N, C-alpha and C positions, 0 to 999 in steps of 0.2 A: 359771678353767675355766668357771665358771657364766656369766661375762660372754661368753665365746666362744660358748657354747651359745645364749645369748639372742640374740646377733647373727645366728647361723645360722638361728635360728627366725624372726627378723624378715625375713631375706632370703627364706626359703622361702615366707613368706606374701605378701610384696610383689611378688616376681618374676612369679608367675602373673598377679597382678592387672595388673602393668605390661604383660606380653605381651598379655593380653586387651584392655587399653585401647588399645595400639598397633595391634593388628589391627583393632579396631573403628573406630579413627580413620581407618585407611587405607580401609576399606570405605566409611565415611561420606564421606570426601573424594572417592572415586571416584564415588559417587552424586551428590554435590553438583557435581562437575566436569561430569558429564553434563548436569545441569539447567542449569549455568552456560553450557554450549555452546549449548543450546537457547535460553536467555535471550538470549545474545549474538546469535544468528542472528535471533531475533525483533526484537531492538533494531535490528539493521542494516536489516532490512526496513522497520521503521517509519521509520528515519532516511532511507532512500532514498525512501520514499513522501512523507515530509515535504519532502524536497529537490527533488521534481519541480516544485514551484512556485517554487523559488529555485535559482540556480546555487550549489551548495554542494560542499564537499570532504568526503567521508565516508570513514571508515576501514573497509575491507573486507578481511578476511584480512591485517590488519596492513599494508595498502597504501592509500595515499591515492588515491581515485578521485573525479573531478569528475562530478557528476550535473547535466547541463544541462536546463533546463526546456523543455517542448514547448508552444509558444504555441498559442492558439486558431486563429491563421492557418495554422500548420503542420498542425493537425488537419484544418481545412477543405480545405487543399491535398491532403493525403493521401486524404481522403474523395473529393474530386473526381477524383483520379488513379485510384482504384479504380473509380469509376463510369464513367469514360472507358474504362478497360480492359475492363470488363464490356460496355459498349456496343459497343466495337470488335470484341470476340469474337463478339457477335451479328451485327454487320454482315458480318464476314468469312465467316460460315457460309453466306451466300446471295449469289449474284450479283445478285439483285434488290435486296436491301438495300444492297449495295456501290454499285451503279449509282445508286440513289436518293440515297444519301449524297453521292456525288460531284456529282450534279446540284444538290442543295440547297446544297452548300458553294460551288459556282461560281455559284449564282444563276440556273440555267437556267429559263426560263419554263415549260417542259414540266413540270418537277418542282414548281415553285411553283403552277402551275394546279391540281395535284392536292392541294395542301396542305389539311389539315383544320382549319387555324388561320388567324387573321387575321395579316397582316404588312404592313410598310411598308419599302421599300428605296429609298434615294436614291443615285443613282450620278452621280459627276462624272468625266467622261472627257476626256482630252487625247490627241490623235492627231497624231503628226508623221510626215510622209513627205518623202523627198528632193525630190520634185517640187513640193511646196507648203509653205506655212507651217503653223504649229501650229493645229489645229482643236479647239475646245472644245465640249462638249455636256453637257447634264444630262438624266438620265432618271429616271422615277418608275415603280416597280413596287409594286403594292399589291393586296391582296385583302381584301374585307369580306364576310362571310357575312350573309345576310338571312333568318334563321330565322323572323322574324315573318311574312314573306311565304310562304316555302317553304324547308324545310331543305336542299334540293338547289340552291338559287339563291344566287348570289354576284355581287358587283360586282368586276370586275377592271380595273386600270389597268396597262398594260404597253407594251412596244414593239410595233411593227407585228405583227399576229397571226402567230405562227410557223407556223401550218398553211397560211398563204397565202404567206408569204415563205420565205426560205431555211431558217430554223430551225437555223443552225449555232451554234457556241459564241460566236463574236463577231458581233454584229449588223451589223457594217460590210459583211458579205458578203451582204446581202439580195438577193432577186431584183429588188426595186424599184430598188436601187442599180445593178444590172446594166443596167436600162433607163434609167439616167440620172436617176432621180428621187430626191428627198431622203428620208432615213430618217424614218419617222413613228412616233408613238405612238398608242395607242388606248385607248378606254374602252368596256367591253362588259358585258352581262349574260350570265352563263354558267350553264347548267343541266346538272347531272350526272345523266343519265338512268339509266344502268346502270353499276355498278362491282362487280367481284368479283376474285378472285385472278388470273384469266387475261385478263379482258376489261373494257374500260371504253368508255362512249359518252357524249359530251357535245355540246351545241349552244350556239352563241354568236351574239349579235346586238349590233352596236356601231357606233361611228363613230371614224374616225381623226382625228388632229390637223389634217389637211387638209380636214376636214368631208366625209369620204368614207364613206358607209355600207357595211357589209359584213355578210354572213351566212355562217356556217360550221358544218358538222357533222363530227365526227371520231370515228373508231373505232380503238381500240388493242387489239391482241391479241398475247399472248405465245405464239409458235409453239413455242418450246422453252425449258424452264426446269429447270435442274439446279443443284446447289449451287455449281458453278463457272462455269456458262455460261448466258447469257440471250440469246435471239433473239426479237425482236418486230418487228411491222410496224404501221404507222400509215397509215390511209387517210382522206383528207379530201375533201369536196366543198364548194365555196364559190361565192359571188358577190361581186364587188367592182367598183366602177364603172371603175377603171383597168385591170382585167384581164378583166372580164366573167365568165361562168360558167367554172368550171374544176375540176380535181381535182389532188390531190397524193398521191404514194405515198412512204413512207419505210420503210427497212429498217435496223435497228440490231442490232449484236451486241456484247455485253459479256462479256469473258473475264477471270476472276480469275487472274492469274499467280502472285501470292503475297500476303501480308498488306499489302504496301506498293505493289503495282503492279496496275493495271487496264488491259487492252487494249480499245480501242473502235474499231469501224468503223461508219460511217454512210453510207448512200446514199439520196438523195432525188431525185425527178423530178417536175416540174410541167408541166401542160399546161392552157392556158386560151385563150379566144377571142382575146385580144390578146397572148399570149406569143409569143416568138420560137421557135416550134416546141416541142420538148420541152426544157425547161431542167433541167439535172441538176447534181448536185454529189456528190462522193465525198470522205470525210475519214477518215483513219486517225490514231489518237491512242494514246499511251502516257501514262497518268496515274500519277505517282509521288508517294509520301508521303515527301518528302526529310527533313523535320524536323517537330517538334511544331507544331501549329496552322498548317501550311502544306502545300500540294500544288502540283505542277508538271505541266502538260500539254504534251507534245511533239506538235505537230500537223503533218500534211501533208495538204493538200487540193487538189483539182482541180475546176474547174467549167467548164461550157460549155453548148452547145445543139446540138440535132440538128434541122435543118429540111431544106433541100435536101442538105446534107452535114453530116458530123460535125465540129464545131469545138470547140476548147478555148480558152476565154476567159482563163483565168488559172491559174497554179500558185502555191501559197502554202505557206511553211514558217514556223512560229512556235513560240515557247516561252512558255507562259503561266504565270507564277508568281503565286500568290495566297496571302496570309497574313492570318491573324486577328491583329490587333494586341492589345497588353495591354488596351486598352479594348475589351471583348468585343463591342461593337456596331459596331466599325470594322474594315474590311477594306482591304487594299492589294493592287493588282495591277500587275505590270509585264509587258508582252508585246512583246518585240522580234519583228520579222517581216521577211520578204523575199518580194516578189511578182514574178512574171515574167508579163508580158503581151505578146502578139504585136503587132508593129508593122504598121500597115496596108500590105498589099501585099508584106510581107517574111516570110521564114521565121524570121529571128532574133527574139528576144524582148527586151523592155526590162526590166531588173532595177530594182526600186524598193524600197530598204530603208525601214524605218520602225519606230516604237515607240509603244506605247499605254500610257498611265498611267490607272489607275482608282482612285478612292476610293469606297467604298461604306459607307453608314450603314444598319444593319439593326435593325429593331425587330420583335419577334414576340410574339404573345399566346398 
């Protein structure tokens, strides 16, 4: 009996202690399990961070996950894409910026003349037409500012001054070529007299590659300027030995259709002492951003002269594709074209297909 009582007494003492110990252990395990979860989460984050520099397999939520490293080249590429995206957003907010971007990308002399930086562009051109063999030519475009002489003064090497000749996108259609003369380049001193948001005025004196001096003054005024539309006119007066004294008027309209398309219309007319009456040209273009680093211009143009009667000298349809190659200072152009010229004494016109290839090397400061 005494032994049984002793056993019951021992159980009554040990059982509460056992229950208290069990309950405490459960609470302790729950607390420790919480800390363990946080520790595991922190360990996973450290492991992922450590794995960024190495292609490792880490265990996340009991599943194997491969963490691939991001190289410095990928970082630079992403940074460049972000900068290009920001730049394009700024460009597309204004018809002026969009038009200037297109002109600079295609290397138009008008945009390059206004550049506030020094540049050098070397162009190699091959032109094939059905009526003749392949013609090769090389061109130089460059601008060097002369701040030690005057901040507004610069030295410009370019094709035949575009305020005197045609000023179209392809220099093959110059007014001098219409007169049966060879295409020329020029070197000139250019003085930017006035420049603001709506108006600019500059003067130029130089000499052509045919040792022919010329003088020109030009005024550009933006008649209408909205976020999606730009209308501007350009008036020039000049003297050149082959043309004498003369003037040229140009009207241009640029309309943003969307972020990848720009519609452009140009009309220019020239009158000089030795010109064939009023020599004019009209061109309509749709410029499309088809792919990264490339633009395509779909052109339709008409040119002629008005003297005793109204005459059309030529119709032209062309597709001009220009792309910046992986070598960032190298550009490639392909421009298939079809021209229709009237035959002497006949109503029908002669169709002449052709294609132009251009390689351009561009350096800018």
